[in-house]
Each structure stands twice: as structure tokens, then as C-alpha cells.
C-alpha positions in Angstrom: 121.2 48.9 128.0 124.3 48.2 129.8 125.8 51.1 132.0 128.9 51.6 130.5 127.1 52.5 127.0 125.3 54.9 129.0 128.3 56.5 130.7 130.0 56.8 127.5 126.9 58.3 125.7 126.5 61.0 128.7 130.3 61.7 128.7 130.1 62.0 125.1 127.1 64.6 125.5 129.1 66.3 128.3 132.0 66.9 126.5 129.9 68.2 123.5 128.2 70.9 125.9 131.4 71.9 127.5 133.2 72.4 123.8 130.1 74.7 122.8 130.2 76.7 126.0 134.2 77.2 125.4 133.9 77.7 121.6 130.5 80.0 121.3 130.7 83.3 119.1 130.1 86.3 120.8 127.1 88.2 119.0 128.2 91.5 117.1 126.3 94.4 118.5 124.3 96.3 115.9 126.2 99.7 115.1 124.5 102.5 116.2 123.0 105.1 114.1 121.0 108.1 114.6 117.5 107.5 113.8 114.7 110.1 114.0 111.3 109.0 115.7 110.3 108.2 111.7 112.9 105.5 111.3 115.6 107.8 109.0 118.7 109.5 109.9 119.9 113.0 110.2 120.8 112.8 106.2 117.7 112.4 105.2 116.3 115.8 107.0 117.0 119.4 106.0 118.8 121.2 108.0 117.3 124.2 108.0 113.6 123.2 108.4 113.9 119.7 109.3 112.0 117.9 106.9 112.4 114.3 105.9 113.4 113.9 101.9 113.0 110.3 102.5 110.0 108.0 100.9 107.7 105.8 102.5 105.9 102.9 101.1 102.2 103.1 101.1 100.3 100.1 100.8 98.9 98.5 97.6 96.9 100.4 95.7 93.9 99.6 93.8 92.0 102.1 91.0 88.0 102.6 90.8 87.4 99.7 89.4 89.2 97.6 91.6 92.7 96.6 89.3 95.8 96.5 91.0 97.7 99.6 90.4 100.7 99.0 92.2 103.1 100.4 95.2 103.0 104.0 95.7 105.6 106.0 97.4 105.1 109.1 99.2 107.1 111.9 101.0 108.0 110.5 105.1 105.4 112.9 107.0 108.0 113.7 109.6 108.2 117.3 110.0 111.4 117.8 112.5 114.5 115.6 113.2 114.2 114.4 117.1 116.7 112.0 117.0 120.3 112.7 118.9 122.2 115.7 117.7 125.8 115.1 116.5 128.3 116.4 118.8 129.8 119.0 116.6 127.1 120.8 117.2 127.6 121.1 120.8 131.4 121.2 120.4 131.8 123.8 117.7 128.8 125.8 117.1 128.0 127.3 113.7 128.8 131.4 114.2 128.4 132.4 110.9 124.9 132.1 108.6 125.5 129.4 106.0 125.5 131.9 103.3 
């Protein structure tokens, strides 16, 4: 190969690399969600006792005779919401009972 062809190829490679650096897209950050340790949001937890109302998928179930029963769902075993608290609870606490 002659040196001119190699120089043109290298120049095209360099131009493509610089164009890619200048026009690259920035990654969008994930939206922040207030998730508990179980992965569910505050909306899925009861405000009074803190239990989780969401359902989690259990492993595939099989009957006593070995036939496939299907996927079963059960209530989330989370007992209390441990995620970040909303700022409203700090700035404006509830003085009256909810009743």
C-alpha cells in the first residue's frame, strides 16, 4: 500500500473519532424514586402499620403429581417502609389524627 492511501485512511479515522466525540449524546439519568428495601415505593405501603400491599412473583409451582401449576403471587413480606421519607413529613407534620 502506498503512504498516501494510508494517510487518507488515518485522516478519515481521526475525523470520524473527533466527530463522534463532539456529537455524542449524554446519558439521561434515571428518575429518582423513593424505594423501600423490598423495591416498592411508598405508595404501596400502608401509612398506619407500614405493611406492603404489593404482590411478588413466586417461583413456578408444581403440583403433587409433578404437573406445572403456574406462577403464583403472594403478598410482599416487607413489614415496614424503610425508604426515604417525603419532605412534607418534616416541614408540615400532621397535628390532627386522620379520623
